C-alpha positions in Angstrom: 0.0 0.0 0.0 1.0 3.6 -0.2 3.7 4.4 2.4 2.6 8.0 2.7 -0.7 7.0 4.2 -0.3 7.1 8.0 -2.3 5.2 10.6 -5.2 7.4 11.7 -6.5 5.5 14.7 -5.5 5.7 18.3 -3.0 5.3 19.8 -1.0 6.1 16.7 -2.8 9.4 16.1 -4.5 10.8 19.2 -6.6 13.4 17.2 -7.5 13.1 13.5 -8.4 16.1 11.5 -10.5 16.3 8.3 -7.3 17.3 6.5 -5.7 14.0 7.7 -8.6 12.0 6.4 -8.8 13.7 3.1 -5.1 13.4 2.5 -5.2 9.7 3.2 -8.2 9.3 0.9 -6.5 11.2 -1.9 -3.3 9.1 -1.6 -5.4 5.9 -1.6 -7.3 6.9 -4.8 -4.0 8.0 -6.4 -2.5 4.6 -5.7 -5.4 2.6 -6.9 -6.0 4.6 -10.1 -2.3 5.0 -10.9 -2.8 8.7 -11.5 -1.4 11.6 -9.5 -3.8 13.9 -11.2 -6.4 12.6 -13.6 -7.1 13.8 -17.1 -10.0 16.2 -17.4 -12.3 13.4 -18.7 -11.6 11.4 -15.5 -11.6 14.2 -13.0 -15.2 13.8 -11.8 -14.7 10.0 -11.2 -11.5 10.7 -9.3 -13.0 13.4 -7.1 -16.1 11.3 -6.4 -13.8 8.4 -5.4 -11.8 10.7 -3.0 -15.1 11.9 -1.5 -16.4 8.4 -1.0 -13.2 7.1 0.5 -13.1 10.2 2.8 -16.6 9.5 4.1 -15.9 5.7 4.5 -12.7 6.6 6.5 -14.7 8.9 8.8 -17.3 6.2 9.4 -14.6 3.6 10.1 -12.7 5.8 12.6 -16.0 6.8 14.3 -17.0 3.1 14.8 -13.6 1.6 15.7 -13.1 0.3 19.2 -9.5 0.1 20.2 -9.0 -2.4 23.1 -6.5 -1.4 25.7 -6.0 1.9 24.1 -7.9 4.0 26.6 -11.2 5.4 25.3 -12.9 3.9 22.2 -14.4 5.9 19.4 -17.8 5.2 20.9 -16.7 6.9 24.2 -15.4 10.0 22.5 -17.3 12.9 21.1 -17.3 13.0 17.3 -15.0 16.0 17.2 -12.3 14.1 19.0 -12.6 11.1 16.6 -12.6 13.1 13.4 -11.6 16.7 14.2 -14.9 17.9 13.1 -17.1 20.2 15.1 
């Protein structure tokens, strides 16, 4: 997988921002598609994929329960889990 995508769950990253999530989603889509920047005729598909991966990542992080890592995502307010709020 892409080495520039960092782990976004506790305890590796105590607070995750929207920027962190969007950057990881962009790197993932770049890796999968093989394009750093898509051609104009693929831009909409590329941007839609980044948005979908971003939302899926937010959902995943909000629902993860990390054992032995202190509080779980379910115990934290949404702003702590995703940096939103």
